[in-house]
LOPA-258272 format. One line per field, with one value per residue: residue in three letters; chain; x, y, z of N, C-alpha, C, CB in turn. Coordinates in steps of 0.2 Angstrom, whole numbers, plus 5000, padded with zeros to 4 digits. Last residue first. Glycine has a CB too. Example, Ala and Ser with C-alpha at 12.3 -4.5 7.8 and 13.67 -1.06 7.14 Angstrom:
<nodes>
aa: [ser / ala]
ch: [A / A]
nc1: [5064 / 5066]
nc2: [4989 / 4972]
nc3: [5035 / 5039]
cac1: [5068 / 5062]
cac2: [4995 / 4978]
cac3: [5036 / 5039]
cc1: [5064 / 5066]
cc2: [5000 / 4984]
cc3: [5039 / 5039]
cbc1: [5070 / 5057]
cbc2: [4997 / 4978]
cbc3: [5029 / 5045]
</nodes>
This chain:
<nodes>
aa: [thr / ser / asp / ser / arg / asp / thr / asn / val / thr / lys / gln / gly / val / lys / pro / glu / thr / gly / val / ala / leu / arg / lys / met / asn / pro / ile / his / gly / tyr / ile / leu / leu / ile / cys / val / ala / val / ser / phe / trp / phe / val / pro / gln / glu / ala / asn / met / leu / trp / cys / ser / val / pro / leu / ala / ile / ala / ala / cys / ile / ser / gly / leu / ser / val / tyr / arg / thr / ile / gly / leu / val / val / gly / phe / cys / ala / phe / ser / ile / ile / ala / pro / leu / trp / ala / leu / gly / ile / ala / val / gly / leu / ser / thr / ser / val / gly / arg / gly / gly / lys / phe / gly / ile / tyr / leu / pro / phe / ser / his / gly / ala / ile / val / val / leu / gly / thr / cys / ile / val / val / phe / glu / ser / val / ser / phe / leu / his / arg / ala / leu / leu / val / ala / thr / ile / gly / lys / leu / cys / asp / leu / leu / phe / val / pro / ile / ala / gly / lys / lys / gly / leu / val / arg / ser / val / asn / thr / ala / gly / ile / asn / gly / ser / gly / ile / lys / arg / ile / asp / gln / gly / arg / val / ile / lys / val / phe / ile / trp / gly / phe / pro / ile / ser / gly / ile / leu / tyr / ala / ile / val / leu / thr / ile / ile / asn / lys / ile / leu / val / asn / ser / met]
ch: [A / A / A / A / A / A / A / A / A / A / A / A / A / A / A / A / A / A / A / A / A / A / A / A / A / A / A / A / A / A / A / A / A / A / A / A / A / A / A / A / A / A / A / A / A / A / A / A / A / A / A / A / A / A / A / A / A / A / A / A / A / A / A / A / A / A / A / A / A / A / A / A / A / A / A / A / A / A / A / A / A / A / A / A / A / A / A / A / A / A / A / A / A / A / A / A / A / A / A / A / A / A / A / A / A / A / A / A / A / A / A / A / A / A / A / A / A / A / A / A / A / A / A / A / A / A / A / A / A / A / A / A / A / A / A / A / A / A / A / A / A / A / A / A / A / A / A / A / A / A / A / A / A / A / A / A / A / A / A / A / A / A / A / A / A / A / A / A / A / A / A / A / A / A / A / A / A / A / A / A / A / A / A / A / A / A / A / A / A / A / A / A / A / A / A / A / A / A / A / A / A / A / A / A / A / A / A / A / A / A / A]
nc1: [5024 / 5029 / 5045 / 5053 / 5060 / 5072 / 5085 / 5090 / 5092 / 5083 / 5080 / 5066 / 5056 / 5043 / 5050 / 5052 / 5048 / 5050 / 5040 / 5033 / 5023 / 5029 / 5034 / 5022 / 5018 / 5028 / 5024 / 5011 / 5008 / 5002 / 4990 / 4985 / 4984 / 4975 / 4963 / 4961 / 4959 / 4947 / 4938 / 4938 / 4932 / 4919 / 4915 / 4915 / 4904 / 4893 / 4895 / 4893 / 4887 / 4894 / 4898 / 4907 / 4917 / 4922 / 4927 / 4936 / 4945 / 4950 / 4960 / 4969 / 4972 / 4978 / 4990 / 4995 / 4998 / 5008 / 5018 / 5022 / 5021 / 5017 / 5006 / 4999 / 5001 / 4996 / 4982 / 4979 / 4983 / 4974 / 4962 / 4963 / 4962 / 4949 / 4943 / 4946 / 4939 / 4926 / 4926 / 4929 / 4930 / 4939 / 4950 / 4953 / 4958 / 4969 / 4977 / 4978 / 4986 / 4998 / 5001 / 5003 / 5012 / 5025 / 5036 / 5046 / 5054 / 5055 / 5065 / 5061 / 5050 / 5039 / 5036 / 5026 / 5019 / 5014 / 5007 / 4997 / 4990 / 4985 / 4977 / 4967 / 4961 / 4957 / 4947 / 4938 / 4936 / 4930 / 4918 / 4913 / 4919 / 4928 / 4932 / 4944 / 4942 / 4935 / 4939 / 4953 / 4958 / 4954 / 4963 / 4976 / 4976 / 4975 / 4988 / 4997 / 4995 / 5003 / 5015 / 5015 / 5015 / 5026 / 5036 / 5034 / 5038 / 5051 / 5059 / 5056 / 5059 / 5073 / 5081 / 5082 / 5070 / 5061 / 5061 / 5054 / 5041 / 5038 / 5046 / 5054 / 5064 / 5075 / 5076 / 5092 / 5096 / 5094 / 5084 / 5089 / 5104 / 5110 / 5111 / 5104 / 5094 / 5092 / 5089 / 5078 / 5069 / 5068 / 5063 / 5050 / 5044 / 5043 / 5030 / 5020 / 5008 / 5009 / 5008 / 4996 / 4988 / 4991 / 4985 / 4971 / 4968 / 4971 / 4960 / 4949 / 4951 / 4949 / 4936 / 4930 / 4932 / 4937 / 4946]
nc2: [4989 / 4989 / 4995 / 5004 / 5016 / 5017 / 5012 / 4995 / 4982 / 4968 / 4950 / 4941 / 4937 / 4942 / 4952 / 4969 / 4975 / 4975 / 4976 / 4986 / 4986 / 4986 / 4999 / 5006 / 5001 / 5007 / 5021 / 5020 / 5018 / 5029 / 5028 / 5017 / 5022 / 5033 / 5026 / 5017 / 5027 / 5032 / 5021 / 5019 / 5030 / 5028 / 5017 / 5023 / 5032 / 5023 / 5006 / 4994 / 4984 / 4975 / 4982 / 4992 / 4984 / 4979 / 4990 / 4995 / 4983 / 4980 / 4990 / 4985 / 4972 / 4977 / 4982 / 4971 / 4963 / 4971 / 4971 / 4958 / 4945 / 4932 / 4928 / 4919 / 4925 / 4938 / 4935 / 4929 / 4940 / 4950 / 4944 / 4943 / 4957 / 4959 / 4950 / 4957 / 4969 / 4965 / 4961 / 4972 / 4988 / 4994 / 4985 / 4982 / 4995 / 4996 / 4985 / 4989 / 5000 / 4994 / 4988 / 4999 / 5010 / 5012 / 5019 / 5033 / 5046 / 5055 / 5052 / 5043 / 5047 / 5050 / 5043 / 5042 / 5030 / 5029 / 5041 / 5038 / 5029 / 5037 / 5045 / 5037 / 5033 / 5046 / 5048 / 5038 / 5044 / 5056 / 5050 / 5044 / 5053 / 5043 / 5035 / 5032 / 5018 / 5014 / 5022 / 5024 / 5011 / 5005 / 5012 / 5009 / 4994 / 4993 / 4999 / 4991 / 4979 / 4980 / 4980 / 4967 / 4960 / 4964 / 4959 / 4945 / 4943 / 4947 / 4938 / 4926 / 4928 / 4939 / 4950 / 4957 / 4955 / 4958 / 4972 / 4975 / 4970 / 4977 / 4994 / 5004 / 5006 / 5005 / 4994 / 4989 / 5000 / 5011 / 5009 / 5000 / 5000 / 4987 / 4977 / 4965 / 4966 / 4979 / 4984 / 4977 / 4981 / 4995 / 4995 / 4989 / 4998 / 5013 / 5021 / 5030 / 5025 / 5031 / 5045 / 5046 / 5042 / 5053 / 5063 / 5059 / 5060 / 5074 / 5079 / 5074 / 5080 / 5094 / 5094 / 5090 / 5101 / 5116 / 5130]
nc3: [4978 / 4966 / 4958 / 4952 / 4954 / 4947 / 4947 / 4941 / 4942 / 4947 / 4945 / 4947 / 4955 / 4945 / 4931 / 4925 / 4909 / 4896 / 4886 / 4882 / 4892 / 4904 / 4904 / 4905 / 4917 / 4926 / 4925 / 4930 / 4944 / 4949 / 4942 / 4949 / 4962 / 4960 / 4956 / 4967 / 4977 / 4972 / 4973 / 4987 / 4991 / 4985 / 4993 / 5006 / 5004 / 5001 / 5005 / 4992 / 4983 / 4976 / 4965 / 4971 / 4976 / 4964 / 4958 / 4967 / 4965 / 4952 / 4951 / 4959 / 4953 / 4942 / 4947 / 4954 / 4943 / 4937 / 4947 / 4947 / 4936 / 4933 / 4927 / 4936 / 4949 / 4947 / 4945 / 4957 / 4967 / 4963 / 4966 / 4979 / 4982 / 4979 / 4988 / 5000 / 4998 / 4998 / 5012 / 5020 / 5021 / 5030 / 5032 / 5019 / 5015 / 5023 / 5017 / 5004 / 5006 / 5010 / 4998 / 4990 / 4991 / 4985 / 4998 / 5001 / 5007 / 5018 / 5027 / 5037 / 5044 / 5036 / 5020 / 5009 / 5008 / 5021 / 5022 / 5013 / 5020 / 5030 / 5023 / 5019 / 5031 / 5036 / 5027 / 5032 / 5045 / 5041 / 5037 / 5048 / 5063 / 5076 / 5087 / 5093 / 5093 / 5081 / 5070 / 5071 / 5074 / 5061 / 5052 / 5057 / 5056 / 5042 / 5038 / 5045 / 5039 / 5027 / 5033 / 5038 / 5026 / 5020 / 5029 / 5029 / 5015 / 5014 / 5021 / 5014 / 5001 / 5001 / 5004 / 4991 / 4985 / 4994 / 4994 / 4983 / 4988 / 5000 / 4999 / 4997 / 4981 / 4974 / 4965 / 4971 / 4985 / 4993 / 5001 / 5010 / 5017 / 5027 / 5036 / 5035 / 5046 / 5048 / 5036 / 5032 / 5041 / 5039 / 5026 / 5028 / 5038 / 5042 / 5047 / 5042 / 5047 / 5059 / 5056 / 5050 / 5061 / 5070 / 5062 / 5062 / 5076 / 5079 / 5071 / 5078 / 5090 / 5087 / 5082 / 5094 / 5102 / 5093 / 5097]
cac1: [5022 / 5022 / 5041 / 5049 / 5054 / 5066 / 5082 / 5089 / 5098 / 5084 / 5084 / 5071 / 5062 / 5045 / 5045 / 5055 / 5046 / 5056 / 5043 / 5039 / 5021 / 5025 / 5039 / 5026 / 5014 / 5027 / 5031 / 5012 / 5011 / 5009 / 4994 / 4986 / 4989 / 4981 / 4966 / 4962 / 4964 / 4953 / 4940 / 4941 / 4938 / 4923 / 4916 / 4919 / 4911 / 4896 / 4893 / 4897 / 4883 / 4892 / 4894 / 4900 / 4913 / 4919 / 4921 / 4930 / 4943 / 4945 / 4953 / 4967 / 4969 / 4972 / 4985 / 4993 / 4994 / 5001 / 5015 / 5019 / 5022 / 5023 / 5010 / 4999 / 5002 / 5003 / 4986 / 4978 / 4986 / 4981 / 4963 / 4963 / 4968 / 4954 / 4942 / 4949 / 4947 / 4929 / 4925 / 4934 / 4925 / 4933 / 4947 / 4951 / 4952 / 4964 / 4975 / 4975 / 4980 / 4994 / 5000 / 4998 / 5006 / 5019 / 5033 / 5043 / 5054 / 5049 / 5066 / 5067 / 5056 / 5042 / 5037 / 5030 / 5022 / 5018 / 5012 / 5002 / 4993 / 4990 / 4983 / 4971 / 4964 / 4962 / 4953 / 4940 / 4939 / 4936 / 4922 / 4915 / 4914 / 4927 / 4925 / 4943 / 4945 / 4933 / 4932 / 4949 / 4959 / 4951 / 4955 / 4973 / 4976 / 4970 / 4981 / 4997 / 4993 / 4995 / 5013 / 5016 / 5009 / 5020 / 5035 / 5033 / 5031 / 5046 / 5059 / 5056 / 5052 / 5069 / 5080 / 5087 / 5076 / 5061 / 5064 / 5061 / 5044 / 5040 / 5040 / 5055 / 5057 / 5075 / 5072 / 5086 / 5096 / 5100 / 5083 / 5085 / 5098 / 5110 / 5115 / 5109 / 5097 / 5094 / 5094 / 5084 / 5071 / 5070 / 5069 / 5055 / 5046 / 5046 / 5034 / 5027 / 5009 / 5008 / 5014 / 5002 / 4987 / 4993 / 4992 / 4975 / 4967 / 4975 / 4967 / 4950 / 4951 / 4956 / 4941 / 4929 / 4935 / 4932 / 4946]
cac2: [4990 / 4990 / 4991 / 5000 / 5014 / 5021 / 5015 / 5003 / 4986 / 4974 / 4956 / 4944 / 4933 / 4940 / 4948 / 4963 / 4975 / 4976 / 4969 / 4985 / 4987 / 4980 / 4994 / 5007 / 5000 / 5000 / 5018 / 5022 / 5012 / 5027 / 5033 / 5016 / 5017 / 5034 / 5031 / 5014 / 5022 / 5036 / 5024 / 5013 / 5029 / 5033 / 5016 / 5017 / 5034 / 5028 / 5013 / 4996 / 4990 / 4973 / 4976 / 4994 / 4989 / 4974 / 4986 / 4999 / 4985 / 4976 / 4990 / 4992 / 4973 / 4973 / 4986 / 4977 / 4961 / 4970 / 4977 / 4961 / 4953 / 4934 / 4932 / 4918 / 4918 / 4937 / 4938 / 4926 / 4933 / 4951 / 4946 / 4937 / 4953 / 4962 / 4949 / 4950 / 4969 / 4968 / 4956 / 4967 / 4983 / 4997 / 4989 / 4977 / 4992 / 5000 / 4985 / 4983 / 5001 / 4998 / 4984 / 4994 / 5010 / 5014 / 5014 / 5026 / 5042 / 5055 / 5057 / 5041 / 5045 / 5055 / 5042 / 5048 / 5033 / 5024 / 5040 / 5044 / 5027 / 5031 / 5048 / 5040 / 5028 / 5042 / 5052 / 5038 / 5037 / 5056 / 5054 / 5040 / 5052 / 5049 / 5036 / 5039 / 5021 / 5011 / 5020 / 5029 / 5016 / 5002 / 5012 / 5016 / 4998 / 4990 / 5001 / 4998 / 4980 / 4979 / 4986 / 4973 / 4959 / 4964 / 4967 / 4949 / 4942 / 4950 / 4945 / 4926 / 4928 / 4934 / 4945 / 4957 / 4955 / 4951 / 4968 / 4976 / 4968 / 4970 / 4989 / 5001 / 5006 / 5010 / 5000 / 4988 / 4994 / 5011 / 5014 / 4997 / 5005 / 4991 / 4983 / 4966 / 4959 / 4975 / 4988 / 4976 / 4974 / 4992 / 4999 / 4986 / 4991 / 5009 / 5016 / 5031 / 5024 / 5024 / 5042 / 5047 / 5038 / 5046 / 5063 / 5060 / 5054 / 5069 / 5081 / 5073 / 5073 / 5091 / 5095 / 5086 / 5095 / 5112 / 5124]
cac3: [4985 / 4966 / 4961 / 4947 / 4958 / 4945 / 4953 / 4941 / 4944 / 4943 / 4948 / 4942 / 4956 / 4952 / 4934 / 4929 / 4916 / 4900 / 4888 / 4878 / 4884 / 4902 / 4903 / 4899 / 4911 / 4925 / 4922 / 4923 / 4940 / 4951 / 4941 / 4942 / 4961 / 4963 / 4952 / 4961 / 4978 / 4973 / 4967 / 4982 / 4993 / 4983 / 4986 / 5005 / 5006 / 4996 / 5007 / 4998 / 4986 / 4983 / 4964 / 4967 / 4980 / 4969 / 4954 / 4966 / 4972 / 4955 / 4947 / 4960 / 4960 / 4941 / 4943 / 4958 / 4948 / 4933 / 4945 / 4953 / 4936 / 4937 / 4923 / 4929 / 4948 / 4948 / 4939 / 4951 / 4967 / 4962 / 4959 / 4976 / 4984 / 4975 / 4981 / 4999 / 4998 / 4992 / 5007 / 5020 / 5017 / 5028 / 5038 / 5023 / 5012 / 5024 / 5024 / 5005 / 5004 / 5015 / 5004 / 4988 / 4995 / 4982 / 4993 / 5004 / 5001 / 5014 / 5022 / 5032 / 5048 / 5040 / 5027 / 5010 / 5002 / 5019 / 5027 / 5011 / 5014 / 5032 / 5026 / 5014 / 5027 / 5039 / 5027 / 5025 / 5044 / 5044 / 5032 / 5043 / 5058 / 5072 / 5086 / 5092 / 5098 / 5087 / 5071 / 5070 / 5079 / 5068 / 5052 / 5057 / 5062 / 5046 / 5036 / 5046 / 5046 / 5027 / 5029 / 5043 / 5031 / 5016 / 5027 / 5035 / 5018 / 5010 / 5023 / 5022 / 5003 / 4999 / 5009 / 4996 / 4981 / 4992 / 5000 / 4983 / 4982 / 5000 / 4999 / 5003 / 4985 / 4979 / 4963 / 4967 / 4982 / 4988 / 4996 / 5005 / 5015 / 5021 / 5037 / 5031 / 5043 / 5054 / 5040 / 5028 / 5041 / 5046 / 5028 / 5023 / 5039 / 5036 / 5049 / 5040 / 5040 / 5058 / 5059 / 5046 / 5055 / 5072 / 5064 / 5056 / 5073 / 5082 / 5069 / 5071 / 5090 / 5090 / 5078 / 5088 / 5104 / 5096 / 5093]
cc1: [5025 / 5020 / 5034 / 5044 / 5050 / 5060 / 5076 / 5086 / 5096 / 5089 / 5083 / 5074 / 5068 / 5052 / 5048 / 5049 / 5049 / 5054 / 5049 / 5043 / 5027 / 5024 / 5035 / 5031 / 5018 / 5023 / 5031 / 5019 / 5012 / 5012 / 5001 / 4991 / 4990 / 4986 / 4974 / 4966 / 4966 / 4959 / 4946 / 4942 / 4942 / 4931 / 4920 / 4921 / 4917 / 4903 / 4897 / 4894 / 4887 / 4888 / 4891 / 4896 / 4906 / 4915 / 4918 / 4925 / 4936 / 4942 / 4948 / 4960 / 4966 / 4968 / 4978 / 4988 / 4991 / 4996 / 5008 / 5015 / 5018 / 5025 / 5017 / 5004 / 5003 / 5005 / 4994 / 4983 / 4985 / 4985 / 4971 / 4964 / 4969 / 4961 / 4947 / 4948 / 4949 / 4936 / 4928 / 4933 / 4929 / 4928 / 4940 / 4947 / 4949 / 4957 / 4969 / 4972 / 4975 / 4987 / 4996 / 4996 / 5001 / 5012 / 5027 / 5041 / 5052 / 5049 / 5061 / 5067 / 5062 / 5049 / 5041 / 5032 / 5027 / 5022 / 5017 / 5008 / 4999 / 4994 / 4988 / 4977 / 4969 / 4966 / 4959 / 4947 / 4942 / 4940 / 4929 / 4919 / 4917 / 4921 / 4924 / 4935 / 4943 / 4936 / 4931 / 4942 / 4954 / 4952 / 4952 / 4966 / 4974 / 4970 / 4975 / 4990 / 4992 / 4992 / 5005 / 5013 / 5009 / 5014 / 5028 / 5032 / 5030 / 5039 / 5053 / 5056 / 5051 / 5062 / 5076 / 5087 / 5083 / 5068 / 5065 / 5064 / 5051 / 5043 / 5043 / 5050 / 5058 / 5069 / 5072 / 5083 / 5090 / 5101 / 5088 / 5083 / 5095 / 5104 / 5115 / 5114 / 5104 / 5097 / 5097 / 5090 / 5077 / 5072 / 5072 / 5062 / 5051 / 5049 / 5037 / 5032 / 5017 / 5011 / 5015 / 5008 / 4994 / 4993 / 4994 / 4982 / 4971 / 4974 / 4972 / 4957 / 4952 / 4956 / 4948 / 4934 / 4935 / 4935 / 4941]
cc2: [4996 / 4992 / 4993 / 4995 / 5010 / 5019 / 5019 / 5005 / 4994 / 4979 / 4962 / 4950 / 4936 / 4936 / 4946 / 4959 / 4969 / 4976 / 4970 / 4979 / 4985 / 4981 / 4987 / 5002 / 5001 / 4998 / 5011 / 5020 / 5014 / 5022 / 5032 / 5022 / 5016 / 5028 / 5032 / 5019 / 5019 / 5032 / 5028 / 5016 / 5024 / 5033 / 5022 / 5016 / 5029 / 5030 / 5018 / 5004 / 4993 / 4979 / 4974 / 4988 / 4990 / 4978 / 4982 / 4995 / 4989 / 4979 / 4986 / 4993 / 4979 / 4973 / 4983 / 4981 / 4966 / 4967 / 4976 / 4967 / 4955 / 4941 / 4933 / 4922 / 4916 / 4930 / 4937 / 4929 / 4929 / 4944 / 4947 / 4938 / 4946 / 4959 / 4952 / 4948 / 4962 / 4968 / 4959 / 4962 / 4977 / 4993 / 4992 / 4980 / 4986 / 4998 / 4990 / 4983 / 4995 / 4999 / 4987 / 4990 / 5004 / 5014 / 5016 / 5022 / 5035 / 5051 / 5057 / 5046 / 5044 / 5053 / 5047 / 5048 / 5038 / 5026 / 5035 / 5043 / 5032 / 5029 / 5042 / 5043 / 5031 / 5037 / 5049 / 5042 / 5036 / 5049 / 5055 / 5044 / 5047 / 5047 / 5042 / 5040 / 5028 / 5015 / 5018 / 5028 / 5022 / 5007 / 5010 / 5016 / 5005 / 4994 / 4999 / 5001 / 4987 / 4981 / 4986 / 4979 / 4965 / 4964 / 4968 / 4957 / 4945 / 4949 / 4948 / 4933 / 4929 / 4934 / 4939 / 4951 / 4954 / 4950 / 4961 / 4972 / 4969 / 4968 / 4982 / 4995 / 5002 / 5010 / 5006 / 4994 / 4993 / 5005 / 5014 / 5002 / 5002 / 4995 / 4987 / 4972 / 4960 / 4969 / 4983 / 4979 / 4973 / 4985 / 4996 / 4989 / 4988 / 5002 / 5012 / 5026 / 5025 / 5022 / 5034 / 5044 / 5039 / 5042 / 5056 / 5060 / 5054 / 5062 / 5076 / 5074 / 5071 / 5084 / 5093 / 5087 / 5090 / 5105 / 5119]
cc3: [4989 / 4974 / 4962 / 4951 / 4954 / 4948 / 4952 / 4947 / 4944 / 4946 / 4944 / 4945 / 4951 / 4951 / 4941 / 4932 / 4920 / 4908 / 4893 / 4881 / 4880 / 4894 / 4901 / 4898 / 4905 / 4919 / 4921 / 4921 / 4932 / 4947 / 4943 / 4940 / 4954 / 4961 / 4954 / 4956 / 4971 / 4974 / 4967 / 4975 / 4988 / 4985 / 4983 / 4997 / 5004 / 4998 / 5002 / 4999 / 4992 / 4986 / 4971 / 4967 / 4977 / 4974 / 4959 / 4962 / 4971 / 4961 / 4950 / 4957 / 4961 / 4948 / 4943 / 4954 / 4952 / 4938 / 4941 / 4951 / 4942 / 4937 / 4927 / 4925 / 4940 / 4947 / 4941 / 4946 / 4960 / 4962 / 4958 / 4968 / 4980 / 4976 / 4977 / 4991 / 4997 / 4992 / 5000 / 5014 / 5016 / 5025 / 5036 / 5029 / 5016 / 5021 / 5025 / 5012 / 5005 / 5013 / 5009 / 4994 / 4994 / 4986 / 4990 / 4998 / 5003 / 5007 / 5016 / 5026 / 5043 / 5042 / 5031 / 5018 / 5004 / 5013 / 5024 / 5016 / 5012 / 5026 / 5028 / 5017 / 5021 / 5035 / 5030 / 5024 / 5037 / 5044 / 5035 / 5038 / 5052 / 5067 / 5082 / 5090 / 5098 / 5094 / 5078 / 5071 / 5077 / 5073 / 5058 / 5056 / 5062 / 5053 / 5040 / 5044 / 5048 / 5034 / 5028 / 5039 / 5036 / 5022 / 5024 / 5034 / 5024 / 5013 / 5020 / 5024 / 5011 / 5002 / 5007 / 5001 / 4985 / 4988 / 4998 / 4989 / 4981 / 4994 / 4999 / 5004 / 4992 / 4983 / 4968 / 4964 / 4977 / 4984 / 4991 / 4999 / 5009 / 5021 / 5032 / 5032 / 5039 / 5051 / 5045 / 5032 / 5037 / 5045 / 5034 / 5025 / 5035 / 5037 / 5044 / 5043 / 5038 / 5051 / 5059 / 5049 / 5051 / 5066 / 5066 / 5057 / 5066 / 5078 / 5072 / 5069 / 5082 / 5089 / 5080 / 5083 / 5098 / 5098 / 5097]
cbc1: [5024 / 5018 / 5044 / 5053 / 5051 / 5065 / 5088 / 5084 / 5104 / 5077 / 5091 / 5067 / 5061 / 5039 / 5045 / 5060 / 5038 / 5059 / 5045 / 5044 / 5019 / 5019 / 5043 / 5030 / 5007 / 5024 / 5037 / 5011 / 5006 / 5008 / 4992 / 4979 / 4986 / 4981 / 4962 / 4955 / 4963 / 4952 / 4934 / 4936 / 4939 / 4920 / 4909 / 4917 / 4912 / 4891 / 4894 / 4904 / 4876 / 4898 / 4898 / 4902 / 4917 / 4925 / 4925 / 4931 / 4948 / 4948 / 4955 / 4972 / 4974 / 4973 / 4988 / 4999 / 4997 / 5002 / 5019 / 5024 / 5019 / 5029 / 5007 / 4992 / 4997 / 5005 / 4985 / 4971 / 4983 / 4983 / 4959 / 4956 / 4969 / 4954 / 4935 / 4945 / 4949 / 4926 / 4918 / 4934 / 4922 / 4935 / 4951 / 4957 / 4954 / 4966 / 4981 / 4979 / 4980 / 4998 / 5007 / 5001 / 5003 / 5018 / 5032 / 5037 / 5062 / 5047 / 5072 / 5067 / 5055 / 5038 / 5040 / 5027 / 5017 / 5014 / 5010 / 4998 / 4988 / 4987 / 4981 / 4967 / 4958 / 4959 / 4951 / 4935 / 4933 / 4936 / 4919 / 4909 / 4912 / 4933 / 4921 / 4947 / 4953 / 4935 / 4931 / 4949 / 4966 / 4955 / 4953 / 4977 / 4984 / 4971 / 4980 / 5002 / 4997 / 4993 / 5016 / 5023 / 5010 / 5019 / 5041 / 5038 / 5030 / 5046 / 5065 / 5062 / 5048 / 5073 / 5076 / 5087 / 5077 / 5055 / 5059 / 5062 / 5041 / 5033 / 5035 / 5054 / 5052 / 5076 / 5065 / 5082 / 5096 / 5106 / 5082 / 5078 / 5101 / 5110 / 5122 / 5107 / 5092 / 5087 / 5092 / 5084 / 5065 / 5064 / 5068 / 5053 / 5040 / 5052 / 5030 / 5029 / 5005 / 5001 / 5014 / 5003 / 4981 / 4988 / 4993 / 4973 / 4960 / 4973 / 4969 / 4946 / 4944 / 4956 / 4942 / 4922 / 4931 / 4926 / 4953]
cbc2: [4984 / 4985 / 4989 / 4996 / 5021 / 5020 / 5019 / 5004 / 4985 / 4978 / 4954 / 4945 / 4926 / 4936 / 4941 / 4965 / 4975 / 4983 / 4965 / 4991 / 4994 / 4980 / 4993 / 5014 / 5004 / 4997 / 5020 / 5030 / 5006 / 5025 / 5040 / 5016 / 5010 / 5035 / 5037 / 5012 / 5017 / 5041 / 5029 / 5008 / 5026 / 5040 / 5017 / 5011 / 5036 / 5034 / 5014 / 4996 / 4988 / 4971 / 4971 / 4996 / 4995 / 4971 / 4982 / 5005 / 4989 / 4969 / 4988 / 4997 / 4971 / 4966 / 4987 / 4981 / 4956 / 4965 / 4981 / 4962 / 4956 / 4929 / 4939 / 4920 / 4914 / 4938 / 4946 / 4926 / 4929 / 4955 / 4952 / 4933 / 4952 / 4970 / 4952 / 4945 / 4972 / 4975 / 4955 / 4963 / 4986 / 5003 / 4994 / 4972 / 4989 / 5007 / 4987 / 4977 / 5003 / 5004 / 4981 / 4990 / 5016 / 5009 / 5007 / 5027 / 5042 / 5062 / 5056 / 5034 / 5038 / 5057 / 5035 / 5055 / 5035 / 5018 / 5038 / 5051 / 5026 / 5025 / 5052 / 5046 / 5025 / 5039 / 5059 / 5040 / 5032 / 5059 / 5061 / 5037 / 5058 / 5051 / 5036 / 5042 / 5020 / 5004 / 5014 / 5031 / 5018 / 4996 / 5007 / 5019 / 4998 / 4982 / 4999 / 5002 / 4976 / 4972 / 4986 / 4974 / 4953 / 4959 / 4969 / 4949 / 4934 / 4949 / 4948 / 4922 / 4922 / 4927 / 4948 / 4964 / 4961 / 4949 / 4968 / 4984 / 4971 / 4966 / 4990 / 5006 / 5002 / 5016 / 4997 / 4983 / 4988 / 5013 / 5020 / 4994 / 5012 / 4986 / 4981 / 4966 / 4956 / 4973 / 4994 / 4980 / 4970 / 4992 / 5006 / 4988 / 4987 / 5014 / 5011 / 5038 / 5028 / 5021 / 5044 / 5055 / 5040 / 5044 / 5068 / 5066 / 5053 / 5068 / 5088 / 5077 / 5070 / 5094 / 5103 / 5087 / 5092 / 5111 / 5122]
cbc3: [4989 / 4964 / 4968 / 4943 / 4961 / 4937 / 4957 / 4935 / 4940 / 4944 / 4950 / 4935 / 4954 / 4955 / 4930 / 4934 / 4917 / 4898 / 4882 / 4879 / 4883 / 4905 / 4910 / 4900 / 4911 / 4931 / 4927 / 4923 / 4941 / 4958 / 4944 / 4938 / 4964 / 4970 / 4952 / 4958 / 4983 / 4980 / 4964 / 4982 / 5000 / 4984 / 4983 / 5008 / 5013 / 4996 / 5014 / 4996 / 4987 / 4987 / 4961 / 4960 / 4982 / 4973 / 4949 / 4962 / 4975 / 4957 / 4939 / 4958 / 4965 / 4939 / 4936 / 4960 / 4952 / 4928 / 4940 / 4958 / 4929 / 4935 / 4922 / 4926 / 4951 / 4956 / 4939 / 4949 / 4972 / 4969 / 4957 / 4976 / 4991 / 4978 / 4978 / 5003 / 5005 / 4990 / 5006 / 5026 / 5011 / 5022 / 5041 / 5026 / 5005 / 5020 / 5028 / 5003 / 4996 / 5017 / 5007 / 4983 / 4995 / 4976 / 4996 / 5008 / 4999 / 5012 / 5018 / 5030 / 5051 / 5046 / 5028 / 5008 / 4997 / 5017 / 5033 / 5012 / 5008 / 5036 / 5032 / 5010 / 5023 / 5046 / 5030 / 5020 / 5045 / 5051 / 5031 / 5039 / 5055 / 5069 / 5092 / 5087 / 5098 / 5088 / 5066 / 5062 / 5079 / 5070 / 5046 / 5051 / 5065 / 5047 / 5029 / 5042 / 5051 / 5025 / 5022 / 5045 / 5035 / 5011 / 5022 / 5040 / 5019 / 5003 / 5021 / 5024 / 5001 / 5000 / 5015 / 5000 / 4976 / 4988 / 5006 / 4984 / 4976 / 5001 / 4994 / 5009 / 4980 / 4975 / 4962 / 4970 / 4987 / 4992 / 4999 / 5007 / 5015 / 5015 / 5040 / 5023 / 5039 / 5058 / 5043 / 5021 / 5037 / 5051 / 5028 / 5016 / 5040 / 5033 / 5055 / 5044 / 5035 / 5060 / 5067 / 5045 / 5051 / 5077 / 5069 / 5052 / 5071 / 5089 / 5072 / 5066 / 5092 / 5097 / 5076 / 5085 / 5110 / 5092 / 5092]
</nodes>
């Protein structure tokens, strides 16, 4: 096995382990002694954490989940110095780690926050535009899911308009497709008016969150 292949495998394994760190689960477990997966939507992301700990808990979880994506990309590029293709794969793997975390039985979040972190590491300006789109839509509608869907669409559009490198553009397309697919249940609830808004409690366990 070549040194390059070994380095690539190590990079991807580390990215998955970083992505698997369940900050939402950890915060709720420490503060309330509860399993976030048994509360609200069952999601470990910041949206569900906000229902338990409020903004003071949700904001750190959002930032840390985002940091997972940034860290994985920076390690791949600057510490391991892998090819751009492997950097892109690293981004996808750290998102997969967040969604299917090794440490807590592979039940995680949607990966929106971690996807944002990866996007910042790959192309910060399109990522910021995407996040701004999320903020505007959330501010107007108070639907996290709708903001996440719009942000997912805005990312590849921004990358295309700014002539981002081909691997980065196709990464943004892949993330957009995955996030929209993951939000199909949310879109159905939006269509019938049953999607919970920010600050509104939910008692179901159908993973109705976005993060």
